N, C-alpha and C positions, 0 to 999 in steps of 0.2 A: 322726401321720406313718406309722405302721405300716399303719393301715387304708388310707391313701392309696396306699402302695406296693403293697399287695395288690390294690387296685382296678385299678391299672395293669397287673397281670399277667393279668387276666381280660378276656374279651370283654364288650362292652356288651350283646350279645344272643347267644342260642344259635343257631348255624348251623353246618352241616357243609360242608366243602369236599370234595365227593365226588371230584373229579378228583385232588386232592392225596393223598387217602387211598388211592385205588386204585393210584397210582404208588408210594406207600410200601409198600403190601402186596406189590407185585410186586418191589420192590427191597430190602426189609428182609431182612438175613441171617437164617437160622434162629437160634432162641434159643441153641442149643449153641454156635454160632460167636461170638455176642455174649458169652456167658459166658467163652469162651476169650479173647476180646479183653479183657474186663474183668480176667481173671487176668493177662494179659500186662502190662497197665498197672499192676496192683498191684505188680509187681516194681519199678517205678520210684518207688514211694511211700516207699521206705526210703533215707535219706540215705547210709548206709554203702554200699549197693549202687550208688547213683549215683556216689559217690566212686570206687569200684572201676572202674565202667564208664568214667568220665571219665579215670582214670589209664590204662586200657587203650586209650582213644581216642588217647592221645599216644604209647604205646609197648607192645610186648609185654613182659610182666613175669612173674616167678615169684612164688610166695607170699611168699618172704622180702622181695623188692623191694616188694611191695604193703604188707606189714606195716610196713616201714620208712617208706615214703612217707606212709602214712595213720596212723602212730603207733598201730597196733593189733597184737594178738596174731596169730600165724600161725593159731591155732585159729579165731579169729573170722573171719579172712579166708577160710580154707578152707571154713567153714560157708556163708558168703555166696556163694563161688564155686560151691559144689555147687548152690545154688538157681539161680544164673544159668546154670549149665551145663544143669540140668534144663529150663529154659525156652528153651534154644538161643540164649541171648544171648552166651555166650562159648564158645570152643573151646580145646583145649590141644594141645600137642605135647611130646614128650619128647626131651630132648637129654642123653644119659647118665643121671644120676640126677636131673636137674632137669626139672621140668615148667613150661613157659612157657604163659601164658594170653594170649589176644588176643580182640578182639570177633569175634563169629561171622561177621558179614557187614556190607556197607555200609548195610543198613537200620538197624542199631543206631547207626552213625555219624550217619546222617541224623536219626534221632529225637533223639539227644543234641544235635546241632548246632541243629536247628530249635527244640528246647525251650529252649536257652540263648538263641537269638535272640529268642524270644518274651519271656522273662524280661527281657532287656536292653532290649527295645523298650518295655516298660511303664514303665521309669524315666525 
């Protein structure tokens, strides 16, 4: 079975599609941008960060609120928020002594929404 699956992944004969390769060479982003994109998506690989982002999708929240809703320590939330902020996924604003966090922009909302649609579609 495994040998059969591998056979289906390979071409029956070796040939190069020159037009397709030329098009890809012209349109493929530089390695540095692709590495940055990979780093961007790595942020979404942690379920705690996804929970934080999803909570912020629903409402602007402070660290105390996030800790309460996610049943986690404020320290753990702050650590993850620092990572999310460094990647420009969340922003903050101060109101007196309280710092409120929200999603950085509509792109993050779109990524989360489309990701959830994809997951729900598969079931």
